[in-house]
Structure formats: C-alpha cells, structure tokens
PDB file of the backbone (N, CA, C, O) and the ligand in Angstrom, with CONECT records:
HET     ZN  A 101       1
ATOM      1  N   MET A   1       7.618  16.243  -2.763  1.00  0.00           N
ATOM      2  CA  MET A   1       6.774  15.087  -3.165  1.00  0.00           C
ATOM      3  C   MET A   1       5.488  15.155  -2.750  1.00  0.00           C
ATOM      4  O   MET A   1       5.269  15.576  -1.614  1.00  0.00           O
ATOM      5  N   ILE A   2       4.395  14.748  -3.607  1.00  0.00           N
ATOM      6  CA  ILE A   2       3.212  15.073  -3.540  1.00  0.00           C
ATOM      7  C   ILE A   2       2.648  13.846  -2.793  1.00  0.00           C
ATOM      8  O   ILE A   2       2.787  12.738  -3.310  1.00  0.00           O
ATOM      9  N   GLU A   3       1.958  13.994  -1.489  1.00  0.00           N
ATOM     10  CA  GLU A   3       1.461  12.988  -0.638  1.00  0.00           C
ATOM     11  C   GLU A   3      -0.100  12.654  -1.147  1.00  0.00           C
ATOM     12  O   GLU A   3      -0.970  13.521  -1.226  1.00  0.00           O
ATOM     13  N   LEU A   4      -0.266  11.470  -1.424  1.00  0.00           N
ATOM     14  CA  LEU A   4      -1.640  11.013  -1.858  1.00  0.00           C
ATOM     15  C   LEU A   4      -2.035   9.939  -0.787  1.00  0.00           C
ATOM     16  O   LEU A   4      -1.259   9.646   0.123  1.00  0.00           O
ATOM     17  N   ASP A   5      -3.261   9.368  -0.927  1.00  0.00           N
ATOM     18  CA  ASP A   5      -3.634   8.312  -0.184  1.00  0.00           C
ATOM     19  C   ASP A   5      -3.837   6.870  -0.851  1.00  0.00           C
ATOM     20  O   ASP A   5      -3.600   6.704  -2.048  1.00  0.00           O
ATOM     21  N   GLY A   6      -4.246   5.928  -0.099  1.00  0.00           N
ATOM     22  CA  GLY A   6      -4.379   4.634  -0.781  1.00  0.00           C
ATOM     23  C   GLY A   6      -5.095   4.393  -1.857  1.00  0.00           C
ATOM     24  O   GLY A   6      -4.950   3.385  -2.548  1.00  0.00           O
ATOM     25  N   ASN A   7      -6.052   5.449  -2.113  1.00  0.00           N
ATOM     26  CA  ASN A   7      -7.028   5.241  -3.216  1.00  0.00           C
ATOM     27  C   ASN A   7      -6.214   5.485  -4.685  1.00  0.00           C
ATOM     28  O   ASN A   7      -6.545   5.054  -5.789  1.00  0.00           O
ATOM     29  N   ALA A   8      -5.167   6.229  -4.370  1.00  0.00           N
ATOM     30  CA  ALA A   8      -4.212   6.323  -5.926  1.00  0.00           C
ATOM     31  C   ALA A   8      -3.754   5.358  -6.276  1.00  0.00           C
ATOM     32  O   ALA A   8      -3.498   5.283  -7.478  1.00  0.00           O
ATOM     33  N   ILE A   9      -3.421   4.105  -5.334  1.00  0.00           N
ATOM     34  CA  ILE A   9      -3.074   2.764  -6.025  1.00  0.00           C
ATOM     35  C   ILE A   9      -4.100   1.841  -5.848  1.00  0.00           C
ATOM     36  O   ILE A   9      -3.947   0.652  -5.570  1.00  0.00           O
ATOM     37  N   GLY A  10      -5.150   2.428  -6.017  1.00  0.00           N
ATOM     38  CA  GLY A  10      -6.368   1.239  -5.915  1.00  0.00           C
ATOM     39  C   GLY A  10      -6.375   0.293  -7.071  1.00  0.00           C
ATOM     40  O   GLY A  10      -6.590  -0.918  -7.006  1.00  0.00           O
ATOM     41  N   GLY A  11      -6.060   1.141  -8.349  1.00  0.00           N
ATOM     42  CA  GLY A  11      -6.019   0.198  -9.495  1.00  0.00           C
ATOM     43  C   GLY A  11      -5.166  -0.576  -9.703  1.00  0.00           C
ATOM     44  O   GLY A  11      -5.465  -1.704 -10.096  1.00  0.00           O
ATOM     45  N   GLU A  12      -3.892  -0.218  -9.509  1.00  0.00           N
ATOM     46  CA  GLU A  12      -2.711  -1.045  -9.486  1.00  0.00           C
ATOM     47  C   GLU A  12      -2.916  -2.330  -8.529  1.00  0.00           C
ATOM     48  O   GLU A  12      -2.717  -3.472  -8.942  1.00  0.00           O
ATOM     49  N   LEU A  13      -3.328  -2.041  -7.225  1.00  0.00           N
ATOM     50  CA  LEU A  13      -3.598  -3.292  -6.442  1.00  0.00           C
ATOM     51  C   LEU A  13      -4.694  -4.207  -6.920  1.00  0.00           C
ATOM     52  O   LEU A  13      -4.643  -5.428  -6.769  1.00  0.00           O
ATOM     53  N   TYR A  14      -5.796  -3.498  -7.566  1.00  0.00           N
ATOM     54  CA  TYR A  14      -6.808  -4.434  -8.089  1.00  0.00           C
ATOM     55  C   TYR A  14      -6.172  -5.313  -8.959  1.00  0.00           C
ATOM     56  O   TYR A  14      -6.311  -6.525  -8.797  1.00  0.00           O
ATOM     57  N   ASP A  15      -5.413  -4.809  -9.968  1.00  0.00           N
ATOM     58  CA  ASP A  15      -4.550  -5.625 -10.894  1.00  0.00           C
ATOM     59  C   ASP A  15      -3.733  -6.643 -10.346  1.00  0.00           C
ATOM     60  O   ASP A  15      -3.769  -7.674 -11.017  1.00  0.00           O
ATOM     61  N   VAL A  16      -2.970  -6.692  -9.292  1.00  0.00           N
ATOM     62  CA  VAL A  16      -2.336  -7.537  -8.601  1.00  0.00           C
ATOM     63  C   VAL A  16      -2.904  -8.572  -7.780  1.00  0.00           C
ATOM     64  O   VAL A  16      -2.404  -9.684  -7.614  1.00  0.00           O
ATOM     65  N   PHE A  17      -4.093  -8.104  -7.221  1.00  0.00           N
ATOM     66  CA  PHE A  17      -4.758  -8.875  -6.144  1.00  0.00           C
ATOM     67  C   PHE A  17      -6.208  -9.383  -6.519  1.00  0.00           C
ATOM     68  O   PHE A  17      -6.883 -10.166  -5.850  1.00  0.00           O
ATOM     69  N   GLY A  18      -6.546  -8.808  -7.679  1.00  0.00           N
ATOM     70  CA  GLY A  18      -7.887  -9.193  -8.328  1.00  0.00           C
ATOM     71  C   GLY A  18      -9.063  -8.690  -7.645  1.00  0.00           C
ATOM     72  O   GLY A  18     -10.173  -9.057  -8.031  1.00  0.00           O
ATOM     73  N   MET A  19      -8.940  -7.898  -6.682  1.00  0.00           N
ATOM     74  CA  MET A  19     -10.022  -7.567  -6.034  1.00  0.00           C
ATOM     75  C   MET A  19      -9.769  -5.999  -5.367  1.00  0.00           C
ATOM     76  O   MET A  19      -8.601  -5.704  -5.115  1.00  0.00           O
ATOM     77  N   ASP A  20     -10.793  -5.045  -5.094  1.00  0.00           N
ATOM     78  CA  ASP A  20     -10.583  -3.716  -4.535  1.00  0.00           C
ATOM     79  C   ASP A  20     -10.068  -4.039  -3.188  1.00  0.00           C
ATOM     80  O   ASP A  20     -10.701  -4.636  -2.317  1.00  0.00           O
ATOM     81  N   MET A  21      -8.750  -3.549  -3.090  1.00  0.00           N
ATOM     82  CA  MET A  21      -7.968  -3.502  -1.603  1.00  0.00           C
ATOM     83  C   MET A  21      -7.959  -2.445  -1.002  1.00  0.00           C
ATOM     84  O   MET A  21      -7.313  -2.369   0.043  1.00  0.00           O
ATOM     85  N   THR A  22      -8.756  -1.212  -1.554  1.00  0.00           N
ATOM     86  CA  THR A  22      -8.749   0.028  -0.385  1.00  0.00           C
ATOM     87  C   THR A  22      -9.439  -0.008   0.623  1.00  0.00           C
ATOM     88  O   THR A  22      -9.323   0.901   1.445  1.00  0.00           O
ATOM     89  N   GLY A  23     -10.346  -1.073   0.837  1.00  0.00           N
ATOM     90  CA  GLY A  23     -11.069  -1.113   2.097  1.00  0.00           C
ATOM     91  C   GLY A  23     -10.733  -2.214   2.980  1.00  0.00           C
ATOM     92  O   GLY A  23     -11.339  -2.469   4.021  1.00  0.00           O
ATOM     93  N   VAL A  24      -9.491  -3.014   2.403  1.00  0.00           N
ATOM     94  CA  VAL A  24      -8.834  -3.944   3.306  1.00  0.00           C
ATOM     95  C   VAL A  24      -8.360  -3.280   4.415  1.00  0.00           C
ATOM     96  O   VAL A  24      -7.953  -2.127   4.276  1.00  0.00           O
ATOM     97  N   MET A  25      -8.343  -3.896   5.655  1.00  0.00           N
ATOM     98  CA  MET A  25      -7.860  -3.564   6.731  1.00  0.00           C
ATOM     99  C   MET A  25      -6.253  -3.787   6.869  1.00  0.00           C
ATOM    100  O   MET A  25      -5.963  -4.983   6.841  1.00  0.00           O
ATOM    101  N   GLY A  26      -5.237  -2.985   7.001  1.00  0.00           N
ATOM    102  CA  GLY A  26      -3.934  -3.427   6.988  1.00  0.00           C
ATOM    103  C   GLY A  26      -3.451  -3.353   8.624  1.00  0.00           C
ATOM    104  O   GLY A  26      -3.869  -2.446   9.345  1.00  0.00           O
ATOM    105  N   VAL A  27      -2.686  -4.224   9.041  1.00  0.00           N
ATOM    106  CA  VAL A  27      -1.911  -3.773  10.343  1.00  0.00           C
ATOM    107  C   VAL A  27      -0.364  -3.714   9.930  1.00  0.00           C
ATOM    108  O   VAL A  27       0.290  -4.499   9.243  1.00  0.00           O
ATOM    109  N   CYS A  28      -0.010  -2.583  10.543  1.00  0.00           N
ATOM    110  CA  CYS A  28       1.093  -2.029  10.327  1.00  0.00           C
ATOM    111  C   CYS A  28       2.391  -3.104  11.356  1.00  0.00           C
ATOM    112  O   CYS A  28       2.407  -3.383  12.555  1.00  0.00           O
ATOM    113  N   THR A  29       3.199  -3.414  10.393  1.00  0.00           N
ATOM    114  CA  THR A  29       4.349  -4.317  11.383  1.00  0.00           C
ATOM    115  C   THR A  29       4.980  -3.654  12.375  1.00  0.00           C
ATOM    116  O   THR A  29       5.301  -4.198  13.432  1.00  0.00           O
ATOM    117  N   TYR A  30       5.182  -2.529  12.118  1.00  0.00           N
ATOM    118  CA  TYR A  30       6.076  -1.587  13.100  1.00  0.00           C
ATOM    119  C   TYR A  30       5.306  -0.900  14.405  1.00  0.00           C
ATOM    120  O   TYR A  30       5.865  -0.797  15.497  1.00  0.00           O
ATOM    121  N   CYS A  31       4.169  -0.518  14.190  1.00  0.00           N
ATOM    122  CA  CYS A  31       3.355   0.191  15.486  1.00  0.00           C
ATOM    123  C   CYS A  31       1.976  -0.684  15.579  1.00  0.00           C
ATOM    124  O   CYS A  31       1.194  -0.501  16.512  1.00  0.00           O
ATOM    125  N   GLY A  32       1.749  -1.569  14.636  1.00  0.00           N
ATOM    126  CA  GLY A  32       0.393  -2.308  15.028  1.00  0.00           C
ATOM    127  C   GLY A  32      -0.884  -1.563  14.745  1.00  0.00           C
ATOM    128  O   GLY A  32      -1.998  -2.030  14.984  1.00  0.00           O
ATOM    129  N   ALA A  33      -0.667  -0.424  14.243  1.00  0.00           N
ATOM    130  CA  ALA A  33      -1.940   0.292  13.717  1.00  0.00           C
ATOM    131  C   ALA A  33      -2.783  -0.312  12.725  1.00  0.00           C
ATOM    132  O   ALA A  33      -2.239  -0.627  11.667  1.00  0.00           O
ATOM    133  N   HIS A  34      -3.928  -0.520  12.859  1.00  0.00           N
ATOM    134  CA  HIS A  34      -4.809  -1.010  12.032  1.00  0.00           C
ATOM    135  C   HIS A  34      -5.758   0.089  11.159  1.00  0.00           C
ATOM    136  O   HIS A  34      -6.515   0.847  11.765  1.00  0.00           O
ATOM    137  N   ALA A  35      -5.666   0.107   9.890  1.00  0.00           N
ATOM    138  CA  ALA A  35      -6.067   1.328   8.913  1.00  0.00           C
ATOM    139  C   ALA A  35      -6.554   0.539   7.722  1.00  0.00           C
ATOM    140  O   ALA A  35      -5.950  -0.484   7.397  1.00  0.00           O
ATOM    141  N   PRO A  36      -7.501   0.913   7.123  1.00  0.00           N
ATOM    142  CA  PRO A  36      -7.789   0.613   5.579  1.00  0.00           C
ATOM    143  C   PRO A  36      -6.753   1.135   4.715  1.00  0.00           C
ATOM    144  O   PRO A  36      -6.211   2.230   4.865  1.00  0.00           O
ATOM    145  N   VAL A  37      -6.490   0.243   3.746  1.00  0.00           N
ATOM    146  CA  VAL A  37      -5.285   0.515   2.817  1.00  0.00           C
ATOM    147  C   VAL A  37      -5.567   1.748   2.202  1.00  0.00           C
ATOM    148  O   VAL A  37      -4.570   2.293   1.730  1.00  0.00           O
ATOM    149  N   ALA A  38      -6.727   2.405   2.055  1.00  0.00           N
ATOM    150  CA  ALA A  38      -6.946   3.575   1.485  1.00  0.00           C
ATOM    151  C   ALA A  38      -6.583   4.720   2.224  1.00  0.00           C
ATOM    152  O   ALA A  38      -6.677   5.861   1.772  1.00  0.00           O
ATOM    153  N   GLU A  39      -6.118   4.406   3.493  1.00  0.00           N
ATOM    154  CA  GLU A  39      -5.708   5.681   4.294  1.00  0.00           C
ATOM    155  C   GLU A  39      -4.208   5.675   4.517  1.00  0.00           C
ATOM    156  O   GLU A  39      -3.672   6.534   5.218  1.00  0.00           O
ATOM    157  N   ALA A  40      -3.466   4.611   3.861  1.00  0.00           N
ATOM    158  CA  ALA A  40      -1.880   4.825   3.750  1.00  0.00           C
ATOM    159  C   ALA A  40      -1.547   6.119   2.862  1.00  0.00           C
ATOM    160  O   ALA A  40      -2.253   6.571   1.960  1.00  0.00           O
ATOM    161  N   VAL A  41      -0.384   6.588   3.289  1.00  0.00           N
ATOM    162  CA  VAL A  41       0.215   7.640   2.896  1.00  0.00           C
ATOM    163  C   VAL A  41       1.080   7.305   1.511  1.00  0.00           C
ATOM    164  O   VAL A  41       2.069   6.585   1.655  1.00  0.00           O
ATOM    165  N   VAL A  42       0.789   7.741   0.316  1.00  0.00           N
ATOM    166  CA  VAL A  42       1.386   7.135  -0.755  1.00  0.00           C
ATOM    167  C   VAL A  42       2.130   8.281  -1.641  1.00  0.00           C
ATOM    168  O   VAL A  42       1.612   9.373  -1.874  1.00  0.00           O
ATOM    169  N   TYR A  43       3.343   7.906  -2.076  1.00  0.00           N
ATOM    170  CA  TYR A  43       3.911   8.582  -2.798  1.00  0.00           C
ATOM    171  C   TYR A  43       4.558   7.911  -4.329  1.00  0.00           C
ATOM    172  O   TYR A  43       5.344   6.971  -4.444  1.00  0.00           O
ATOM    173  N   MET A  44       4.053   8.584  -5.204  1.00  0.00           N
ATOM    174  CA  MET A  44       4.093   7.958  -6.407  1.00  0.00           C
ATOM    175  C   MET A  44       5.137   8.228  -7.430  1.00  0.00           C
ATOM    176  O   MET A  44       5.079   7.737  -8.558  1.00  0.00           O
ATOM    177  N   ARG A  45       6.272   9.159  -6.955  1.00  0.00           N
ATOM    178  CA  ARG A  45       7.296   9.476  -7.912  1.00  0.00           C
ATOM    179  C   ARG A  45       8.481   8.604  -7.165  1.00  0.00           C
ATOM    180  O   ARG A  45       8.465   8.158  -6.018  1.00  0.00           O
ATOM    181  N   GLY A  46       9.629   8.486  -8.279  1.00  0.00           N
ATOM    182  CA  GLY A  46      10.714   7.529  -8.028  1.00  0.00           C
ATOM    183  C   GLY A  46      10.647   6.303  -8.692  1.00  0.00           C
ATOM    184  O   GLY A  46       9.766   6.180  -9.543  1.00  0.00           O
ATOM    185  N   PRO A  47      11.406   5.368  -8.471  1.00  0.00           N
ATOM    186  CA  PRO A  47      11.503   4.303  -9.178  1.00  0.00           C
ATOM    187  C   PRO A  47      10.448   3.257  -8.875  1.00  0.00           C
ATOM    188  O   PRO A  47      10.217   2.283  -9.591  1.00  0.00           O
ATOM    189  N   GLY A  48       9.811   3.565  -7.703  1.00  0.00           N
ATOM    190  CA  GLY A  48       8.534   2.866  -7.534  1.00  0.00           C
ATOM    191  C   GLY A  48       7.692   3.541  -6.615  1.00  0.00           C
ATOM    192  O   GLY A  48       8.133   4.547  -6.060  1.00  0.00           O
ATOM    193  N   THR A  49       6.404   3.089  -6.341  1.00  0.00           N
ATOM    194  CA  THR A  49       5.473   3.575  -5.576  1.00  0.00           C
ATOM    195  C   THR A  49       5.597   3.209  -4.117  1.00  0.00           C
ATOM    196  O   THR A  49       5.849   2.036  -3.845  1.00  0.00           O
ATOM    197  N   VAL A  50       5.453   4.055  -3.195  1.00  0.00           N
ATOM    198  CA  VAL A  50       5.523   3.552  -1.730  1.00  0.00           C
ATOM    199  C   VAL A  50       4.142   3.883  -1.062  1.00  0.00           C
ATOM    200  O   VAL A  50       3.407   4.816  -1.385  1.00  0.00           O
ATOM    201  N   ALA A  51       3.943   3.063  -0.188  1.00  0.00           N
ATOM    202  CA  ALA A  51       2.777   3.433   0.819  1.00  0.00           C
ATOM    203  C   ALA A  51       3.443   3.150   2.213  1.00  0.00           C
ATOM    204  O   ALA A  51       4.082   2.157   2.560  1.00  0.00           O
ATOM    205  N   ARG A  52       3.114   4.327   2.952  1.00  0.00           N
ATOM    206  CA  ARG A  52       3.543   4.485   4.470  1.00  0.00           C
ATOM    207  C   ARG A  52       2.376   4.429   5.239  1.00  0.00           C
ATOM    208  O   ARG A  52       1.252   4.720   4.831  1.00  0.00           O
ATOM    209  N   CYS A  53       2.721   3.986   6.539  1.00  0.00           N
ATOM    210  CA  CYS A  53       1.833   4.079   7.517  1.00  0.00           C
ATOM    211  C   CYS A  53       1.488   5.387   7.963  1.00  0.00           C
ATOM    212  O   CYS A  53       2.399   6.106   8.374  1.00  0.00           O
ATOM    213  N   ARG A  54       0.274   5.825   7.948  1.00  0.00           N
ATOM    214  CA  ARG A  54      -0.310   7.169   8.305  1.00  0.00           C
ATOM    215  C   ARG A  54       0.053   7.534   9.943  1.00  0.00           C
ATOM    216  O   ARG A  54       0.141   8.696  10.339  1.00  0.00           O
ATOM    217  N   ALA A  55       0.238   6.393  10.782  1.00  0.00           N
ATOM    218  CA  ALA A  55       0.599   6.737  11.894  1.00  0.00           C
ATOM    219  C   ALA A  55       1.982   6.805  12.460  1.00  0.00           C
ATOM    220  O   ALA A  55       2.294   7.614  13.334  1.00  0.00           O
ATOM    221  N   CYS A  56       2.886   5.842  11.882  1.00  0.00           N
ATOM    222  CA  CYS A  56       4.305   5.843  12.481  1.00  0.00           C
ATOM    223  C   CYS A  56       5.087   6.300  11.014  1.00  0.00           C
ATOM    224  O   CYS A  56       6.238   6.707  11.168  1.00  0.00           O
ATOM    225  N   HIS A  57       4.584   6.269   9.684  1.00  0.00           N
ATOM    226  CA  HIS A  57       5.293   6.572   8.624  1.00  0.00           C
ATOM    227  C   HIS A  57       6.345   5.674   8.231  1.00  0.00           C
ATOM    228  O   HIS A  57       7.252   6.078   7.502  1.00  0.00           O
ATOM    229  N   GLU A  58       6.296   4.309   8.714  1.00  0.00           N
ATOM    230  CA  GLU A  58       7.148   3.431   8.164  1.00  0.00           C
ATOM    231  C   GLU A  58       6.601   2.837   6.959  1.00  0.00           C
ATOM    232  O   GLU A  58       5.441   3.088   6.632  1.00  0.00           O
ATOM    233  N   LEU A  59       7.473   1.934   6.149  1.00  0.00           N
ATOM    234  CA  LEU A  59       7.057   1.616   4.916  1.00  0.00           C
ATOM    235  C   LEU A  59       5.995   0.375   4.986  1.00  0.00           C
ATOM    236  O   LEU A  59       6.229  -0.634   5.650  1.00  0.00           O
ATOM    237  N   HIS A  60       4.802   0.565   4.224  1.00  0.00           N
ATOM    238  CA  HIS A  60       3.933  -0.673   4.170  1.00  0.00           C
ATOM    239  C   HIS A  60       4.042  -1.383   3.038  1.00  0.00           C
ATOM    240  O   HIS A  60       4.161  -2.609   3.039  1.00  0.00           O
ATOM    241  N   MET A  61       4.007  -0.621   1.929  1.00  0.00           N
ATOM    242  CA  MET A  61       4.154  -1.550   0.696  1.00  0.00           C
ATOM    243  C   MET A  61       5.242  -0.553  -0.310  1.00  0.00           C
ATOM    244  O   MET A  61       5.482   0.649  -0.189  1.00  0.00           O
ATOM    245  N   VAL A  62       5.723  -1.436  -1.216  1.00  0.00           N
ATOM    246  CA  VAL A  62       6.449  -1.090  -2.594  1.00  0.00           C
ATOM    247  C   VAL A  62       6.057  -1.774  -3.613  1.00  0.00           C
ATOM    248  O   VAL A  62       6.037  -3.005  -3.593  1.00  0.00           O
ATOM    249  N   LEU A  63       5.618  -0.912  -4.854  1.00  0.00           N
ATOM    250  CA  LEU A  63       5.089  -1.398  -5.778  1.00  0.00           C
ATOM    251  C   LEU A  63       6.039  -0.950  -6.955  1.00  0.00           C
ATOM    252  O   LEU A  63       6.262   0.247  -7.132  1.00  0.00           O
ATOM    253  N   VAL A  64       6.617  -1.960  -7.788  1.00  0.00           N
ATOM    254  CA  VAL A  64       7.444  -1.513  -8.874  1.00  0.00           C
ATOM    255  C   VAL A  64       6.833  -2.600 -10.085  1.00  0.00           C
ATOM    256  O   VAL A  64       6.479  -3.778 -10.039  1.00  0.00           O
ATOM    257  N   THR A  65       6.901  -1.596 -11.159  1.00  0.00           N
ATOM    258  CA  THR A  65       6.502  -2.307 -12.550  1.00  0.00           C
ATOM    259  C   THR A  65       7.547  -2.166 -13.463  1.00  0.00           C
ATOM    260  O   THR A  65       8.050  -1.087 -13.777  1.00  0.00           O
ATOM    261  N   ILE A  66       7.949  -3.533 -13.992  1.00  0.00           N
ATOM    262  CA  ILE A  66       8.939  -3.867 -14.976  1.00  0.00           C
ATOM    263  C   ILE A  66       8.554  -4.743 -15.861  1.00  0.00           C
ATOM    264  O   ILE A  66       8.277  -5.922 -15.640  1.00  0.00           O
ATOM    265  N   ARG A  67       8.524  -4.027 -17.161  1.00  0.00           N
ATOM    266  CA  ARG A  67       8.078  -4.837 -18.369  1.00  0.00           C
ATOM    267  C   ARG A  67       6.528  -5.371 -18.254  1.00  0.00           C
ATOM    268  O   ARG A  67       6.214  -6.475 -18.697  1.00  0.00           O
ATOM    269  N   ASP A  68       5.524  -4.432 -17.579  1.00  0.00           N
ATOM    270  CA  ASP A  68       4.117  -4.833 -17.612  1.00  0.00           C
ATOM    271  C   ASP A  68       4.074  -5.811 -16.409  1.00  0.00           C
ATOM    272  O   ASP A  68       2.959  -6.278 -16.179  1.00  0.00           O
ATOM    273  N   VAL A  69       5.102  -6.208 -15.591  1.00  0.00           N
ATOM    274  CA  VAL A  69       4.801  -7.264 -14.673  1.00  0.00           C
ATOM    275  C   VAL A  69       5.034  -6.241 -13.268  1.00  0.00           C
ATOM    276  O   VAL A  69       6.130  -5.691 -13.158  1.00  0.00           O
ATOM    277  N   THR A  70       4.067  -6.030 -12.303  1.00  0.00           N
ATOM    278  CA  THR A  70       3.885  -5.506 -11.165  1.00  0.00           C
ATOM    279  C   THR A  70       4.316  -6.324  -9.828  1.00  0.00           C
ATOM    280  O   THR A  70       3.653  -7.314  -9.518  1.00  0.00           O
ATOM    281  N   CYS A  71       5.427  -5.915  -9.031  1.00  0.00           N
ATOM    282  CA  CYS A  71       5.784  -6.610  -7.957  1.00  0.00           C
ATOM    283  C   CYS A  71       5.431  -5.867  -6.762  1.00  0.00           C
ATOM    284  O   CYS A  71       5.680  -4.671  -6.618  1.00  0.00           O
ATOM    285  N   VAL A  72       4.842  -6.603  -5.904  1.00  0.00           N
ATOM    286  CA  VAL A  72       4.639  -5.512  -4.469  1.00  0.00           C
ATOM    287  C   VAL A  72       5.185  -6.292  -3.393  1.00  0.00           C
ATOM    288  O   VAL A  72       5.059  -7.514  -3.310  1.00  0.00           O
ATOM    289  N   ASP A  73       5.815  -5.539  -2.543  1.00  0.00           N
ATOM    290  CA  ASP A  73       6.612  -5.919  -1.315  1.00  0.00           C
ATOM    291  C   ASP A  73       5.724  -5.306  -0.386  1.00  0.00           C
ATOM    292  O   ASP A  73       5.577  -4.092  -0.238  1.00  0.00           O
ATOM    293  N   ILE A  74       5.038  -6.373   0.338  1.00  0.00           N
ATOM    294  CA  ILE A  74       3.977  -5.677   1.625  1.00  0.00           C
ATOM    295  C   ILE A  74       4.637  -6.204   2.862  1.00  0.00           C
ATOM    296  O   ILE A  74       3.920  -6.365   3.850  1.00  0.00           O
ATOM    297  N   SER A  75       5.957  -6.504   2.937  1.00  0.00           N
ATOM    298  CA  SER A  75       6.504  -6.922   4.494  1.00  0.00           C
ATOM    299  C   SER A  75       6.160  -5.852   5.645  1.00  0.00           C
ATOM    300  O   SER A  75       6.127  -6.082   6.854  1.00  0.00           O
ATOM    301  N   GLY A  76       5.887  -4.509   4.931  1.00  0.00           N
ATOM    302  CA  GLY A  76       5.659  -3.832   6.089  1.00  0.00           C
ATOM    303  C   GLY A  76       4.326  -3.898   6.814  1.00  0.00           C
ATOM    304  O   GLY A  76       4.049  -3.240   7.817  1.00  0.00           O
ATOM    305  N   LEU A  77       3.462  -4.840   6.143  1.00  0.00           N
ATOM    306  CA  LEU A  77       2.065  -5.227   6.505  1.00  0.00           C
ATOM    307  C   LEU A  77       2.091  -6.486   7.663  1.00  0.00           C
ATOM    308  O   LEU A  77       2.481  -7.599   7.310  1.00  0.00           O
ATOM    309  N   ALA A  78       1.810  -6.326   8.558  1.00  0.00           N
ATOM    310  CA  ALA A  78       1.787  -7.727   9.531  1.00  0.00           C
ATOM    311  C   ALA A  78       0.512  -8.614   9.171  1.00  0.00           C
ATOM    312  O   ALA A  78       0.457  -9.795   9.514  1.00  0.00           O
ATOM    313  N   ALA A  79      -0.461  -8.015   8.497  1.00  0.00           N
ATOM    314  CA  ALA A  79      -1.654  -8.472   8.178  1.00  0.00           C
ATOM    315  C   ALA A  79      -2.367  -7.846   7.179  1.00  0.00           C
ATOM    316  O   ALA A  79      -2.167  -6.634   7.104  1.00  0.00           O
ATOM    317  N   LEU A  80      -3.334  -8.443   6.193  1.00  0.00           N
ATOM    318  CA  LEU A  80      -4.255  -7.938   5.603  1.00  0.00           C
ATOM    319  C   LEU A  80      -5.497  -8.558   5.930  1.00  0.00           C
ATOM    320  O   LEU A  80      -5.735  -9.737   5.667  1.00  0.00           O
ATOM    321  N   GLU A  81      -6.506  -7.576   6.652  1.00  0.00           N
ATOM    322  CA  GLU A  81      -7.600  -8.333   7.055  1.00  0.00           C
ATOM    323  C   GLU A  81      -8.757  -8.092   6.123  1.00  0.00           C
ATOM    324  O   GLU A  81      -9.225  -6.965   5.959  1.00  0.00           O
ATOM    325  N   MET A  82      -9.244  -9.247   5.470  1.00  0.00           N
ATOM    326  CA  MET A  82     -10.426  -9.041   4.444  1.00  0.00           C
ATOM    327  C   MET A  82     -11.738  -8.922   5.226  1.00  0.00           C
ATOM    328  O   MET A  82     -11.913  -9.739   6.131  1.00  0.00           O
ATOM    329  N   GLN A  83     -12.527  -8.152   5.026  1.00  0.00           N
ATOM    330  CA  GLN A  83     -13.731  -7.990   5.684  1.00  0.00           C
ATOM    331  C   GLN A  83     -14.655  -8.900   5.434  1.00  0.00           C
ATOM    332  O   GLN A  83     -15.756  -8.827   5.980  1.00  0.00           O
TER     333      GLN A  83
HETATM  334 ZN    ZN A 101       2.515   2.093  11.625  1.00  0.00          ZN2+
END
C-alpha cells in the first residue's frame, strides 16, 4: 500500500471543514504527539481513507465518502489546534 502524507487529503478535508487543515496541529489521542495534519501517514486504498500518527502509527482519522457525503471520524485526535 502506498504511504502518502496529510497533504494528499488536503482537498477532502477542505471540503469537510471549510478551511485548509493541513497546517492545523493535531494532538494524538494515543501518544500525545503534536504534529501538523500534513505530517500524518495517509493510506488512500480500501473502503475509506485513513490517516495515522507518524509517531505511534495509531489511527487519527478515517474519511469515508458515500453518495457524495464525506464522513470524518477524528476520534484518534485529542485536539485540533488552530494557529
Ligand atoms: Zn501517536
């Protein structure tokens, strides 16, 4: 599976959040690492797109699009810190 970074989902996240999220700092629920969304490890194959923590590889985000509606599970992020 090809490993990408958070920039690969920048467009999808923009559509969901209405702003550029790639520079927003995410705080990992599992290890507490702080890193920009752009630095997440992203896998785009499978039924949904997943973004994982670059430090501990736990799940940060899952994006699933069904009938033009994108649902985002961000339960792996303890916080999203806007600059
Ligand atoms: Zn982590």
